[in-house]
Residue, then its C-alpha position, 0 to 999 in steps of 0.5 A: x027440228x032446226x030450220x035453215x035459210x034456203x036462200x043461204x043454203x043455195x048461195x053457199x053451194x052456188x058460191x062453192x061451184x063459182x069458186x071452182x071456176x077455172x081459167x081455160x088455159x088451166x083446164x085439165x082432165x081427171x080420170x077414174x078407172x074401176x076394176x074387178x079382181x077375179x080368181x083365174x080358175x073360177x072367174x068368181x070375184x075375190x072377196x075383200x077379207x078372204x085369204x089372199x083377198x083384196x085386203x091382202x093385195x092392198x097390204x102388198x102394195x105398201x111394199x111398192x111405195x103406196x101409203x095405206x089408209x085404214x078405217x077401224x083397223x081395215x085397210x081400205x085405200x092407198x095413195x101415191x103422188x097424183x093417184x089414189x086407190x079406193x074400194x067400191x062396195x063389192x071391193x071393186x078396185x078404183x084408181x083415181x088419177x089427179x087431173x092432168x093437162x096431158x093424157x100421156x101423164x094419165x097413161x104413165x101413172x096408170x101403167x105404173x099402177x099396173x106394173x105394181x099390181x099385176x105381179x102381185x095378182x099373178x102370184x095369187x093366180x088372180x086377174x085384174x079385170x076391166x068390165x062394166x059388170x061382173x061376169x060370173x058372181x051372183x050379186x048376193x055372193x059378193x060381200x060388202x067391204x067393211x066400210x060403215x058408209x056402205x052398210x048404211x047405203x045398202x040398208x037405204x037401198x034395200x027398198x029402192x030400185x031392184x038393181x040397187x045392190x047390183x049397182x053397188x057391188x057389180x058394176x065398174x066404170x070409167x069416170x072423166x072429170x072436166x073443168x068449167x070456166x064460168x057458169x055459162x060454160x058449165x051449163x053448156x058442158x053439163x047439158x052436152x054431157x047428159x045428151x051424150x050419155x047414151x051414146x057414150x054408154x053404147x061406145x064403151x059397152x063392156x057388159x056382155x054377161x049378167x051372172x053367167x048368162x049372155x045379156x040379150x040387150x045392150x048397155x047393161x050397166x045403164x039399165x042397172x043404173x036406171x033401176x037403182x034409185x030414181x032420187x039420185x041416178x039417171x039424168x038430173x031432172x031438168x038438166x037439159x033445160x038451157x038455164x040449168x046451172x049452179x042454182x038448179x043443181x044446188x036445188x036438186x041436191x038440197x031436195x034429195x036425201x043424202x042417205x048419210x052425212x059426214x060430220x067431224x069425221x063420223x058418218x051419220x045415217x039420216x035416212x029419208x031426210x033431205x039435204x035442206x033439212x040437214x045442211x047448215x052453211x055455217x057449220x059444214x066444212x068444204x069436205x063435208x059438203x063435198x061428201x054430200x055431193x058424192x052421195x048422188x049418182x046421176x049420169x053426169x055429176x057436178x062437184x068442183x068439176x063436171x064428172x062424166x060417168x056413163x062409160x063402162x070400165x074397159x081395158x087399156x088402151x081403150x080406157x084412154x080413148x074415153x079420156x081423149x074423147x071427152x077432152x077433144x069434145x069438151x075443151x072445144x067451144x066449136x065442138x060443144x056448139x056443133x053437138x048442142x045444135x044436133x040435139x037442139x030441142x031435146x029434153x030429158x024425156x027424149x034422152x030417156x027414149x034414146x036410152x031405151x032404143x039403144x038398150x034394145x037396138x044398139x047401133x041400129x037405134x033410131x029416134x026421130x031420124x037421128x042415125x046413131x052410127x052417124x052421130x057417133x062418127x061425128x063425135x069421134x071425128x070432132x074430138x079427133x080434129x081438136x086434140x093435139x097431134x100427140x093425143x090423136x092416137x089415143x082415139x084410134x082403138x075406139x075409132x076402128x072398133x065403132x067403125x064396124x058397129x062394134x063395142x067390147x060387149x058385141x065382140x065378146x058375144x060374137x065370139x060366144x060360139x067358142x064357149x062362155x068360159x073362153x069368151x070371158x077369158x078372151x075379154x079378161x085377157x084384154x083380147x079385143x080384136x075385131x077379128x072373128x076367129 
């Protein structure tokens, strides 16, 4: 087996991170919104290849100006200016919007997407649903889409965490990408994003149902991720150390199996081999290196930006509240320092404990006298103060909801006396009213 210089490997990846330093005046925010497509009558998932399935929806979008991407004859993605549609393993619909300076531009692009897809789905008696976990379909009844990458991943995960396939086929999220100016800025933002991950999971918990049964605890999707694969999910080991920067994240990547790599436009399954056994800095392109980085799924991920990944998929306009919250916190040095001070001395173990407390007790969770509700109020208020006036309104739906110690999952559960199907349809139709009718 060819051996590569660890020093050269580290320097090559550190140089990649450094090359993505961004001037503060040029900071932008990117967003990814994931969805399920459900049959209106059964609320079961619509499969990729069935008659009038997800592939059919992708094909119909071509007529509305979307450019298709095919793989071995299968349509697996679409693109327009500033936005891409890709499919997750269970045919979840992911809309990735290029980084923008203003949230109103992200909103405009997302609403244009909805205008394109909703009429297509209405004609087929289907819903586009934003939830953190699929409400009805059993995970074994959701087929993988015909993408070679996911075939290899499903095989690799077969003897890993108990919920690995649930993660792949049954979950949907919001992901927000932010810039960093240099390594010190990266360290602070990466640390704070990890510290806030359980809080973000709680505020945006939208997973009230697990395979037709009411989920008895909180933040189901976080619990699934925690039981997926210890090598590549949860919080990166050491991420809450003050000196965790480019080199430390690089070492995390190099000492973990990538499952598969991309070389010369082909996917190569590599099993349990570590990245350091495979990565030749002189032979891998930037695109191939970035593919390796996408094979890791921690709460907060680093690429040419910092990707914050622990919010459940929620419907418009609450999804934009997630974008606004991250922007208001992470693009203010004052806010970053204030919140880092709140978590002074915290480490990975303490955050793991906080996750467990929130899974059990939700807004009533308490760890070492840290009042979760007060912390959430502080986070929202800090973000609100630092956003430009025209962007403050995006936070209002979130601020109103959590003021009552509620999130979408709690709201649906409180309405469960109407019957499971009605409660699901309530959520599906984006009826997130705080009133208990």
